[in-house]
mmJSON file of the N, C-alpha and C atoms, coordinates in Angstrom:
{"data_MODEL":{"atom_site":{
"group_PDB":["ATOM","ATOM","ATOM","ATOM","ATOM","ATOM","ATOM","ATOM","ATOM","ATOM","ATOM","ATOM","ATOM","ATOM","ATOM","ATOM","ATOM","ATOM","ATOM","ATOM","ATOM","ATOM","ATOM","ATOM","ATOM","ATOM","ATOM","ATOM","ATOM","ATOM","ATOM","ATOM","ATOM","ATOM","ATOM","ATOM","ATOM","ATOM","ATOM","ATOM","ATOM","ATOM","ATOM","ATOM","ATOM","ATOM","ATOM","ATOM","ATOM","ATOM","ATOM","ATOM","ATOM","ATOM","ATOM","ATOM","ATOM","ATOM","ATOM","ATOM","ATOM","ATOM","ATOM","ATOM","ATOM","ATOM","ATOM","ATOM","ATOM","ATOM","ATOM","ATOM","ATOM","ATOM","ATOM","ATOM","ATOM","ATOM","ATOM","ATOM","ATOM","ATOM","ATOM","ATOM","ATOM","ATOM","ATOM","ATOM","ATOM","ATOM","ATOM","ATOM","ATOM","ATOM","ATOM","ATOM","ATOM","ATOM","ATOM","ATOM","ATOM","ATOM","ATOM","ATOM","ATOM","ATOM","ATOM","ATOM","ATOM","ATOM","ATOM","ATOM","ATOM","ATOM","ATOM","ATOM","ATOM","ATOM","ATOM","ATOM","ATOM","ATOM","ATOM","ATOM","ATOM","ATOM","ATOM","ATOM","ATOM","ATOM","ATOM","ATOM","ATOM","ATOM","ATOM","ATOM","ATOM","ATOM","ATOM","ATOM","ATOM","ATOM","ATOM","ATOM","ATOM","ATOM","ATOM","ATOM","ATOM","ATOM","ATOM","ATOM","ATOM","ATOM","ATOM","ATOM","ATOM","ATOM","ATOM","ATOM","ATOM","ATOM","ATOM","ATOM","ATOM","ATOM","ATOM","ATOM","ATOM","ATOM","ATOM","ATOM","ATOM","ATOM","ATOM","ATOM","ATOM","ATOM","ATOM","ATOM","ATOM","ATOM","ATOM","ATOM","ATOM","ATOM","ATOM","ATOM","ATOM","ATOM","ATOM","ATOM","ATOM","ATOM","ATOM","ATOM","ATOM","ATOM","ATOM","ATOM","ATOM","ATOM","ATOM","ATOM","ATOM","ATOM","ATOM"],
"id":[1,2,3,4,5,6,7,8,9,10,11,12,13,14,15,16,17,18,19,20,21,22,23,24,25,26,27,28,29,30,31,32,33,34,35,36,37,38,39,40,41,42,43,44,45,46,47,48,49,50,51,52,53,54,55,56,57,58,59,60,61,62,63,64,65,66,67,68,69,70,71,72,73,74,75,76,77,78,79,80,81,82,83,84,85,86,87,88,89,90,91,92,93,94,95,96,97,98,99,100,101,102,103,104,105,106,107,108,109,110,111,112,113,114,115,116,117,118,119,120,121,122,123,124,125,126,127,128,129,130,131,132,133,134,135,136,137,138,139,140,141,142,143,144,145,146,147,148,149,150,151,152,153,154,155,156,157,158,159,160,161,162,163,164,165,166,167,168,169,170,171,172,173,174,175,176,177,178,179,180,181,182,183,184,185,186,187,188,189,190,191,192,193,194,195,196,197,198,199,200,201,202,203,204,205,206,207],
"type_symbol":["N","C","C","N","C","C","N","C","C","N","C","C","N","C","C","N","C","C","N","C","C","N","C","C","N","C","C","N","C","C","N","C","C","N","C","C","N","C","C","N","C","C","N","C","C","N","C","C","N","C","C","N","C","C","N","C","C","N","C","C","N","C","C","N","C","C","N","C","C","N","C","C","N","C","C","N","C","C","N","C","C","N","C","C","N","C","C","N","C","C","N","C","C","N","C","C","N","C","C","N","C","C","N","C","C","N","C","C","N","C","C","N","C","C","N","C","C","N","C","C","N","C","C","N","C","C","N","C","C","N","C","C","N","C","C","N","C","C","N","C","C","N","C","C","N","C","C","N","C","C","N","C","C","N","C","C","N","C","C","N","C","C","N","C","C","N","C","C","N","C","C","N","C","C","N","C","C","N","C","C","N","C","C","N","C","C","N","C","C","N","C","C","N","C","C","N","C","C","N","C","C","N","C","C","N","C","C"],
"label_atom_id":["N","CA","C","N","CA","C","N","CA","C","N","CA","C","N","CA","C","N","CA","C","N","CA","C","N","CA","C","N","CA","C","N","CA","C","N","CA","C","N","CA","C","N","CA","C","N","CA","C","N","CA","C","N","CA","C","N","CA","C","N","CA","C","N","CA","C","N","CA","C","N","CA","C","N","CA","C","N","CA","C","N","CA","C","N","CA","C","N","CA","C","N","CA","C","N","CA","C","N","CA","C","N","CA","C","N","CA","C","N","CA","C","N","CA","C","N","CA","C","N","CA","C","N","CA","C","N","CA","C","N","CA","C","N","CA","C","N","CA","C","N","CA","C","N","CA","C","N","CA","C","N","CA","C","N","CA","C","N","CA","C","N","CA","C","N","CA","C","N","CA","C","N","CA","C","N","CA","C","N","CA","C","N","CA","C","N","CA","C","N","CA","C","N","CA","C","N","CA","C","N","CA","C","N","CA","C","N","CA","C","N","CA","C","N","CA","C","N","CA","C","N","CA","C","N","CA","C","N","CA","C","N","CA","C","N","CA","C","N","CA","C"],
"label_alt_id":[null,null,null,null,null,null,null,null,null,null,null,null,null,null,null,null,null,null,null,null,null,null,null,null,null,null,null,null,null,null,null,null,null,null,null,null,null,null,null,null,null,null,null,null,null,null,null,null,null,null,null,null,null,null,null,null,null,null,null,null,null,null,null,null,null,null,null,null,null,null,null,null,null,null,null,null,null,null,null,null,null,null,null,null,null,null,null,null,null,null,null,null,null,null,null,null,null,null,null,null,null,null,null,null,null,null,null,null,null,null,null,null,null,null,null,null,null,null,null,null,null,null,null,null,null,null,null,null,null,null,null,null,null,null,null,null,null,null,null,null,null,null,null,null,null,null,null,null,null,null,null,null,null,null,null,null,null,null,null,null,null,null,null,null,null,null,null,null,null,null,null,null,null,null,null,null,null,null,null,null,null,null,null,null,null,null,null,null,null,null,null,null,null,null,null,null,null,null,null,null,null,null,null,null,null,null,null],
"label_comp_id":["MET","MET","MET","GLU","GLU","GLU","ASN","ASN","ASN","GLU","GLU","GLU","LYS","LYS","LYS","LEU","LEU","LEU","GLU","GLU","GLU","ARG","ARG","ARG","GLU","GLU","GLU","LYS","LYS","LYS","LEU","LEU","LEU","LEU","LEU","LEU","ALA","ALA","ALA","VAL","VAL","VAL","ILE","ILE","ILE","ASN","ASN","ASN","THR","THR","THR","ILE","ILE","ILE","PHE","PHE","PHE","VAL","VAL","VAL","MET","MET","MET","SER","SER","SER","ALA","ALA","ALA","LYS","LYS","LYS","ALA","ALA","ALA","GLY","GLY","GLY","ILE","ILE","ILE","GLN","GLN","GLN","PHE","PHE","PHE","PHE","PHE","PHE","GLY","GLY","GLY","LYS","LYS","LYS","LEU","LEU","LEU","GLN","GLN","GLN","GLU","GLU","GLU","HIS","HIS","HIS","LEU","LEU","LEU","ASP","ASP","ASP","THR","THR","THR","GLY","GLY","GLY","LEU","LEU","LEU","ARG","ARG","ARG","ARG","ARG","ARG","CYS","CYS","CYS","ASP","ASP","ASP","ASP","ASP","ASP","PHE","PHE","PHE","TRP","TRP","TRP","THR","THR","THR","ASN","ASN","ASN","PHE","PHE","PHE","ARG","ARG","ARG","ILE","ILE","ILE","ASP","ASP","ASP","SER","SER","SER","GLY","GLY","GLY","SER","SER","SER","CYS","CYS","CYS","SER","SER","SER","LEU","LEU","LEU","ARG","ARG","ARG","LEU","LEU","LEU","CYS","CYS","CYS","ALA","ALA","ALA","VAL","VAL","VAL","ALA","ALA","ALA","LEU","LEU","LEU","ASN","ASN","ASN","LEU","LEU","LEU"],
"label_asym_id":["A","A","A","A","A","A","A","A","A","A","A","A","A","A","A","A","A","A","A","A","A","A","A","A","A","A","A","A","A","A","A","A","A","A","A","A","A","A","A","A","A","A","A","A","A","A","A","A","A","A","A","A","A","A","A","A","A","A","A","A","A","A","A","A","A","A","A","A","A","A","A","A","A","A","A","A","A","A","A","A","A","A","A","A","A","A","A","A","A","A","A","A","A","A","A","A","A","A","A","A","A","A","A","A","A","A","A","A","A","A","A","A","A","A","A","A","A","A","A","A","A","A","A","A","A","A","A","A","A","A","A","A","A","A","A","A","A","A","A","A","A","A","A","A","A","A","A","A","A","A","A","A","A","A","A","A","A","A","A","A","A","A","A","A","A","A","A","A","A","A","A","A","A","A","A","A","A","A","A","A","A","A","A","A","A","A","A","A","A","A","A","A","A","A","A","A","A","A","A","A","A","A","A","A","A","A","A"],
"label_entity_id":["1","1","1","1","1","1","1","1","1","1","1","1","1","1","1","1","1","1","1","1","1","1","1","1","1","1","1","1","1","1","1","1","1","1","1","1","1","1","1","1","1","1","1","1","1","1","1","1","1","1","1","1","1","1","1","1","1","1","1","1","1","1","1","1","1","1","1","1","1","1","1","1","1","1","1","1","1","1","1","1","1","1","1","1","1","1","1","1","1","1","1","1","1","1","1","1","1","1","1","1","1","1","1","1","1","1","1","1","1","1","1","1","1","1","1","1","1","1","1","1","1","1","1","1","1","1","1","1","1","1","1","1","1","1","1","1","1","1","1","1","1","1","1","1","1","1","1","1","1","1","1","1","1","1","1","1","1","1","1","1","1","1","1","1","1","1","1","1","1","1","1","1","1","1","1","1","1","1","1","1","1","1","1","1","1","1","1","1","1","1","1","1","1","1","1","1","1","1","1","1","1","1","1","1","1","1","1"],
"label_seq_id":[1,1,1,2,2,2,3,3,3,4,4,4,5,5,5,6,6,6,7,7,7,8,8,8,9,9,9,10,10,10,11,11,11,12,12,12,13,13,13,14,14,14,15,15,15,16,16,16,17,17,17,18,18,18,19,19,19,20,20,20,21,21,21,22,22,22,23,23,23,24,24,24,25,25,25,26,26,26,27,27,27,28,28,28,29,29,29,30,30,30,31,31,31,32,32,32,33,33,33,34,34,34,35,35,35,36,36,36,37,37,37,38,38,38,39,39,39,40,40,40,41,41,41,42,42,42,43,43,43,44,44,44,45,45,45,46,46,46,47,47,47,48,48,48,49,49,49,50,50,50,51,51,51,52,52,52,53,53,53,54,54,54,55,55,55,56,56,56,57,57,57,58,58,58,59,59,59,60,60,60,61,61,61,62,62,62,63,63,63,64,64,64,65,65,65,66,66,66,67,67,67,68,68,68,69,69,69],
"pdbx_PDB_ins_code":[null,null,null,null,null,null,null,null,null,null,null,null,null,null,null,null,null,null,null,null,null,null,null,null,null,null,null,null,null,null,null,null,null,null,null,null,null,null,null,null,null,null,null,null,null,null,null,null,null,null,null,null,null,null,null,null,null,null,null,null,null,null,null,null,null,null,null,null,null,null,null,null,null,null,null,null,null,null,null,null,null,null,null,null,null,null,null,null,null,null,null,null,null,null,null,null,null,null,null,null,null,null,null,null,null,null,null,null,null,null,null,null,null,null,null,null,null,null,null,null,null,null,null,null,null,null,null,null,null,null,null,null,null,null,null,null,null,null,null,null,null,null,null,null,null,null,null,null,null,null,null,null,null,null,null,null,null,null,null,null,null,null,null,null,null,null,null,null,null,null,null,null,null,null,null,null,null,null,null,null,null,null,null,null,null,null,null,null,null,null,null,null,null,null,null,null,null,null,null,null,null,null,null,null,null,null,null],
"Cartn_x":[0.797,0.017,0.867,1.944,2.842,3.472,3.825,4.443,3.471,2.206,1.13,1.133,1.107,0.903,2.218,3.397,4.659,4.719,4.253,4.062,3.081,2.01,0.993,1.634,2.216,2.87,3.858,4.683,5.668,5.069,3.84,3.144,2.63,2.094,1.371,2.639,3.701,4.76,5.289,5.342,5.477,4.527,3.257,2.187,2.263,2.568,2.631,3.858,4.88,6.006,5.824,5.047,4.866,3.867,2.795,1.847,2.498,3.414,4.212,4.963,5.775,6.708,5.87,4.717,3.951,3.363,2.973,2.482,3.573,4.758,5.956,6.223,6.21,6.412,5.447,4.185,3.065,3.338,3.601,3.807,5.028,6.01,7.208,6.873,6.175,5.875,5.0,3.883,3.024,3.793,4.687,5.355,6.323,7.044,8.0,7.027,5.901,4.92,4.517,4.112,3.732,4.829,6.137,7.218,7.308,7.194,7.371,6.282,5.061,4.01,4.099,4.673,4.819,6.012,6.725,7.772,7.094,5.88,5.198,4.927,5.485,5.372,3.986,2.946,1.755,1.497,2.37,2.275,3.678,3.777,5.065,4.976,5.477,5.364,6.629,7.57,8.629,9.106,8.041,8.277,8.714,9.811,10.236,10.72,10.142,10.333,10.786,11.751,12.02,12.296,11.699,11.724,12.244,13.037,13.458,13.512,12.714,12.75,13.255,14.221,14.792,14.425,14.026,13.889,14.253,15.415,16.125,16.392,15.791,16.043,14.878,13.982,12.861,13.092,12.66,12.747,11.444,10.994,9.946,10.389,10.008,10.373,9.076,8.885,7.616,8.125,7.648,8.238,6.929,7.043,6.064,6.6,6.013,6.545,5.616,6.192,5.472,4.116,3.926,2.662,2.301,1.038,0.59,-0.527,-0.109,-0.903,-1.501],
"Cartn_y":[-1.209,0.05,1.244,1.231,2.256,2.52,1.564,1.68,2.174,1.882,2.457,3.956,4.346,5.846,6.568,5.997,6.515,6.729,5.59,5.653,6.694,6.804,7.788,9.263,9.41,10.815,11.141,10.024,10.244,10.663,9.992,10.184,11.547,12.007,13.41,14.374,14.099,15.172,15.181,14.109,14.148,14.875,14.7,15.35,16.799,17.265,18.617,19.3,18.558,19.169,19.474,18.556,18.63,19.781,19.943,21.058,22.355,22.396,23.717,24.111,23.244,23.351,23.838,23.103,23.413,24.848,25.278,26.59,27.749,27.52,28.344,28.49,27.401,27.354,28.327,28.128,28.833,30.36,30.696,32.109,32.739,31.965,32.457,32.604,31.535,31.654,32.963,33.109,34.242,35.518,35.489,36.747,37.049,36.149,36.423,36.822,36.227,36.571,38.024,38.453,39.655,40.738,40.491,41.276,41.343,40.297,40.226,41.051,41.05,41.88,43.377,43.639,45.014,45.775,45.033,45.668,46.256,46.01,46.599,45.667,44.335,43.316,42.636,42.919,42.298,40.967,40.82,39.403,38.807,37.688,36.958,35.449,35.243,33.972,33.045,33.678,32.862,33.185,32.876,33.114,31.753,31.53,30.267,30.62,29.672,29.879,28.419,28.338,27.039,27.352,26.581,26.767,25.415,25.433,24.335,24.709,23.996,24.204,22.951,23.067,21.874,21.826,20.772,20.63,19.257,19.197,17.764,17.09,15.888,15.104,15.315,16.301,16.407,17.628,17.607,18.803,18.868,20.083,20.117,21.22,20.79,21.722,22.042,23.155,23.789,24.395,24.0,24.61,25.15,26.434,27.116,27.504,27.083,27.055,27.807,28.841,29.413,30.054,30.755,31.479,32.272,32.304,33.259,34.094,35.287,36.197,37.192],
"Cartn_z":[-0.049,0.045,0.007,0.729,0.75,-0.566,-1.286,-2.714,-3.672,-3.469,-4.455,-4.196,-2.917,-2.619,-3.144,-3.098,-3.483,-5.04,-5.677,-7.096,-7.542,-6.967,-7.366,-7.183,-6.042,-5.9,-6.765,-7.346,-8.43,-9.647,-9.976,-11.356,-11.296,-10.085,-10.001,-10.251,-9.584,-9.699,-11.199,-12.054,-13.352,-14.117,-13.934,-14.599,-14.253,-13.105,-12.693,-13.433,-13.52,-14.093,-15.685,-16.236,-17.626,-17.965,-17.045,-17.145,-16.973,-16.063,-15.857,-16.986,-17.411,-18.597,-19.841,-20.096,-21.238,-21.039,-19.932,-19.693,-19.951,-19.476,-19.691,-21.095,-21.824,-23.216,-24.092,-23.634,-24.337,-23.98,-22.764,-22.48,-23.216,-23.288,-24.064,-25.598,-26.127,-27.516,-27.933,-27.093,-27.329,-27.118,-26.154,-25.936,-27.092,-27.592,-28.834,-29.966,-30.15,-31.252,-31.19,-29.98,-29.683,-29.947,-29.662,-29.916,-31.461,-32.232,-33.579,-34.179,-33.611,-34.252,-33.964,-32.815,-32.4,-33.196,-33.88,-34.836,-35.978,-36.191,-37.415,-38.593,-38.365,-39.398,-39.085,-39.885,-39.586,-40.276,-41.387,-41.962,-42.017,-41.531,-41.372,-42.055,-43.01,-43.647,-43.143,-42.648,-42.027,-40.555,-39.8,-38.374,-37.768,-37.425,-36.906,-35.421,-34.529,-33.105,-32.519,-31.87,-31.08,-29.734,-28.94,-27.361,-26.779,-25.876,-25.003,-23.577,-22.716,-21.44,-20.675,-19.908,-19.3,-17.811,-17.457,-15.864,-15.58,-15.022,-14.676,-16.04,-16.087,-17.24,-18.244,-17.932,-18.703,-19.69,-20.939,-21.752,-22.686,-23.002,-23.862,-24.932,-26.233,-27.265,-28.198,-28.318,-29.044,-30.368,-31.593,-32.765,-33.428,-33.733,-34.627,-35.855,-36.922,-38.387,-39.127,-39.943,-40.966,-40.5,-39.574,-39.229,-40.275,-40.674,-41.701,-41.131,-40.621,-40.014,-40.96],
"occupancy":[1.0,1.0,1.0,1.0,1.0,1.0,1.0,1.0,1.0,1.0,1.0,1.0,1.0,1.0,1.0,1.0,1.0,1.0,1.0,1.0,1.0,1.0,1.0,1.0,1.0,1.0,1.0,1.0,1.0,1.0,1.0,1.0,1.0,1.0,1.0,1.0,1.0,1.0,1.0,1.0,1.0,1.0,1.0,1.0,1.0,1.0,1.0,1.0,1.0,1.0,1.0,1.0,1.0,1.0,1.0,1.0,1.0,1.0,1.0,1.0,1.0,1.0,1.0,1.0,1.0,1.0,1.0,1.0,1.0,1.0,1.0,1.0,1.0,1.0,1.0,1.0,1.0,1.0,1.0,1.0,1.0,1.0,1.0,1.0,1.0,1.0,1.0,1.0,1.0,1.0,1.0,1.0,1.0,1.0,1.0,1.0,1.0,1.0,1.0,1.0,1.0,1.0,1.0,1.0,1.0,1.0,1.0,1.0,1.0,1.0,1.0,1.0,1.0,1.0,1.0,1.0,1.0,1.0,1.0,1.0,1.0,1.0,1.0,1.0,1.0,1.0,1.0,1.0,1.0,1.0,1.0,1.0,1.0,1.0,1.0,1.0,1.0,1.0,1.0,1.0,1.0,1.0,1.0,1.0,1.0,1.0,1.0,1.0,1.0,1.0,1.0,1.0,1.0,1.0,1.0,1.0,1.0,1.0,1.0,1.0,1.0,1.0,1.0,1.0,1.0,1.0,1.0,1.0,1.0,1.0,1.0,1.0,1.0,1.0,1.0,1.0,1.0,1.0,1.0,1.0,1.0,1.0,1.0,1.0,1.0,1.0,1.0,1.0,1.0,1.0,1.0,1.0,1.0,1.0,1.0,1.0,1.0,1.0,1.0,1.0,1.0,1.0,1.0,1.0,1.0,1.0,1.0],
"B_iso_or_equiv":[0.0,0.0,0.0,0.0,0.0,0.0,0.0,0.0,0.0,0.0,0.0,0.0,0.0,0.0,0.0,0.0,0.0,0.0,0.0,0.0,0.0,0.0,0.0,0.0,0.0,0.0,0.0,0.0,0.0,0.0,0.0,0.0,0.0,0.0,0.0,0.0,0.0,0.0,0.0,0.0,0.0,0.0,0.0,0.0,0.0,0.0,0.0,0.0,0.0,0.0,0.0,0.0,0.0,0.0,0.0,0.0,0.0,0.0,0.0,0.0,0.0,0.0,0.0,0.0,0.0,0.0,0.0,0.0,0.0,0.0,0.0,0.0,0.0,0.0,0.0,0.0,0.0,0.0,0.0,0.0,0.0,0.0,0.0,0.0,0.0,0.0,0.0,0.0,0.0,0.0,0.0,0.0,0.0,0.0,0.0,0.0,0.0,0.0,0.0,0.0,0.0,0.0,0.0,0.0,0.0,0.0,0.0,0.0,0.0,0.0,0.0,0.0,0.0,0.0,0.0,0.0,0.0,0.0,0.0,0.0,0.0,0.0,0.0,0.0,0.0,0.0,0.0,0.0,0.0,0.0,0.0,0.0,0.0,0.0,0.0,0.0,0.0,0.0,0.0,0.0,0.0,0.0,0.0,0.0,0.0,0.0,0.0,0.0,0.0,0.0,0.0,0.0,0.0,0.0,0.0,0.0,0.0,0.0,0.0,0.0,0.0,0.0,0.0,0.0,0.0,0.0,0.0,0.0,0.0,0.0,0.0,0.0,0.0,0.0,0.0,0.0,0.0,0.0,0.0,0.0,0.0,0.0,0.0,0.0,0.0,0.0,0.0,0.0,0.0,0.0,0.0,0.0,0.0,0.0,0.0,0.0,0.0,0.0,0.0,0.0,0.0,0.0,0.0,0.0,0.0,0.0,0.0],
"pdbx_formal_charge":[null,null,null,null,null,null,null,null,null,null,null,null,null,null,null,null,null,null,null,null,null,null,null,null,null,null,null,null,null,null,null,null,null,null,null,null,null,null,null,null,null,null,null,null,null,null,null,null,null,null,null,null,null,null,null,null,null,null,null,null,null,null,null,null,null,null,null,null,null,null,null,null,null,null,null,null,null,null,null,null,null,null,null,null,null,null,null,null,null,null,null,null,null,null,null,null,null,null,null,null,null,null,null,null,null,null,null,null,null,null,null,null,null,null,null,null,null,null,null,null,null,null,null,null,null,null,null,null,null,null,null,null,null,null,null,null,null,null,null,null,null,null,null,null,null,null,null,null,null,null,null,null,null,null,null,null,null,null,null,null,null,null,null,null,null,null,null,null,null,null,null,null,null,null,null,null,null,null,null,null,null,null,null,null,null,null,null,null,null,null,null,null,null,null,null,null,null,null,null,null,null,null,null,null,null,null,null],
"auth_seq_id":[1,1,1,2,2,2,3,3,3,4,4,4,5,5,5,6,6,6,7,7,7,8,8,8,9,9,9,10,10,10,11,11,11,12,12,12,13,13,13,14,14,14,15,15,15,16,16,16,17,17,17,18,18,18,19,19,19,20,20,20,21,21,21,22,22,22,23,23,23,24,24,24,25,25,25,26,26,26,27,27,27,28,28,28,29,29,29,30,30,30,31,31,31,32,32,32,33,33,33,34,34,34,35,35,35,36,36,36,37,37,37,38,38,38,39,39,39,40,40,40,41,41,41,42,42,42,43,43,43,44,44,44,45,45,45,46,46,46,47,47,47,48,48,48,49,49,49,50,50,50,51,51,51,52,52,52,53,53,53,54,54,54,55,55,55,56,56,56,57,57,57,58,58,58,59,59,59,60,60,60,61,61,61,62,62,62,63,63,63,64,64,64,65,65,65,66,66,66,67,67,67,68,68,68,69,69,69],
"auth_comp_id":["MET","MET","MET","GLU","GLU","GLU","ASN","ASN","ASN","GLU","GLU","GLU","LYS","LYS","LYS","LEU","LEU","LEU","GLU","GLU","GLU","ARG","ARG","ARG","GLU","GLU","GLU","LYS","LYS","LYS","LEU","LEU","LEU","LEU","LEU","LEU","ALA","ALA","ALA","VAL","VAL","VAL","ILE","ILE","ILE","ASN","ASN","ASN","THR","THR","THR","ILE","ILE","ILE","PHE","PHE","PHE","VAL","VAL","VAL","MET","MET","MET","SER","SER","SER","ALA","ALA","ALA","LYS","LYS","LYS","ALA","ALA","ALA","GLY","GLY","GLY","ILE","ILE","ILE","GLN","GLN","GLN","PHE","PHE","PHE","PHE","PHE","PHE","GLY","GLY","GLY","LYS","LYS","LYS","LEU","LEU","LEU","GLN","GLN","GLN","GLU","GLU","GLU","HIS","HIS","HIS","LEU","LEU","LEU","ASP","ASP","ASP","THR","THR","THR","GLY","GLY","GLY","LEU","LEU","LEU","ARG","ARG","ARG","ARG","ARG","ARG","CYS","CYS","CYS","ASP","ASP","ASP","ASP","ASP","ASP","PHE","PHE","PHE","TRP","TRP","TRP","THR","THR","THR","ASN","ASN","ASN","PHE","PHE","PHE","ARG","ARG","ARG","ILE","ILE","ILE","ASP","ASP","ASP","SER","SER","SER","GLY","GLY","GLY","SER","SER","SER","CYS","CYS","CYS","SER","SER","SER","LEU","LEU","LEU","ARG","ARG","ARG","LEU","LEU","LEU","CYS","CYS","CYS","ALA","ALA","ALA","VAL","VAL","VAL","ALA","ALA","ALA","LEU","LEU","LEU","ASN","ASN","ASN","LEU","LEU","LEU"],
"auth_asym_id":["A","A","A","A","A","A","A","A","A","A","A","A","A","A","A","A","A","A","A","A","A","A","A","A","A","A","A","A","A","A","A","A","A","A","A","A","A","A","A","A","A","A","A","A","A","A","A","A","A","A","A","A","A","A","A","A","A","A","A","A","A","A","A","A","A","A","A","A","A","A","A","A","A","A","A","A","A","A","A","A","A","A","A","A","A","A","A","A","A","A","A","A","A","A","A","A","A","A","A","A","A","A","A","A","A","A","A","A","A","A","A","A","A","A","A","A","A","A","A","A","A","A","A","A","A","A","A","A","A","A","A","A","A","A","A","A","A","A","A","A","A","A","A","A","A","A","A","A","A","A","A","A","A","A","A","A","A","A","A","A","A","A","A","A","A","A","A","A","A","A","A","A","A","A","A","A","A","A","A","A","A","A","A","A","A","A","A","A","A","A","A","A","A","A","A","A","A","A","A","A","A","A","A","A","A","A","A"],
"auth_atom_id":["N","CA","C","N","CA","C","N","CA","C","N","CA","C","N","CA","C","N","CA","C","N","CA","C","N","CA","C","N","CA","C","N","CA","C","N","CA","C","N","CA","C","N","CA","C","N","CA","C","N","CA","C","N","CA","C","N","CA","C","N","CA","C","N","CA","C","N","CA","C","N","CA","C","N","CA","C","N","CA","C","N","CA","C","N","CA","C","N","CA","C","N","CA","C","N","CA","C","N","CA","C","N","CA","C","N","CA","C","N","CA","C","N","CA","C","N","CA","C","N","CA","C","N","CA","C","N","CA","C","N","CA","C","N","CA","C","N","CA","C","N","CA","C","N","CA","C","N","CA","C","N","CA","C","N","CA","C","N","CA","C","N","CA","C","N","CA","C","N","CA","C","N","CA","C","N","CA","C","N","CA","C","N","CA","C","N","CA","C","N","CA","C","N","CA","C","N","CA","C","N","CA","C","N","CA","C","N","CA","C","N","CA","C","N","CA","C","N","CA","C","N","CA","C","N","CA","C","N","CA","C","N","CA","C","N","CA","C","N","CA","C"],
"pdbx_PDB_model_num":[1,1,1,1,1,1,1,1,1,1,1,1,1,1,1,1,1,1,1,1,1,1,1,1,1,1,1,1,1,1,1,1,1,1,1,1,1,1,1,1,1,1,1,1,1,1,1,1,1,1,1,1,1,1,1,1,1,1,1,1,1,1,1,1,1,1,1,1,1,1,1,1,1,1,1,1,1,1,1,1,1,1,1,1,1,1,1,1,1,1,1,1,1,1,1,1,1,1,1,1,1,1,1,1,1,1,1,1,1,1,1,1,1,1,1,1,1,1,1,1,1,1,1,1,1,1,1,1,1,1,1,1,1,1,1,1,1,1,1,1,1,1,1,1,1,1,1,1,1,1,1,1,1,1,1,1,1,1,1,1,1,1,1,1,1,1,1,1,1,1,1,1,1,1,1,1,1,1,1,1,1,1,1,1,1,1,1,1,1,1,1,1,1,1,1,1,1,1,1,1,1,1,1,1,1,1,1]
}}}
């Protein structure tokens, strides 16, 4: 029973880490997009963004390619 509780806590910690990393990456992405739009470029056919957030052995990478605004 103690092992089940420990495994559940580990799983919840992993899920929480993934959620937090995804939120941070989303905030960074939209921040960079807003900076790009604020420069006066209303149409961008080649907007490439790569993000990598490392947390221990976990990493998350979001790629936004060719946004057509």
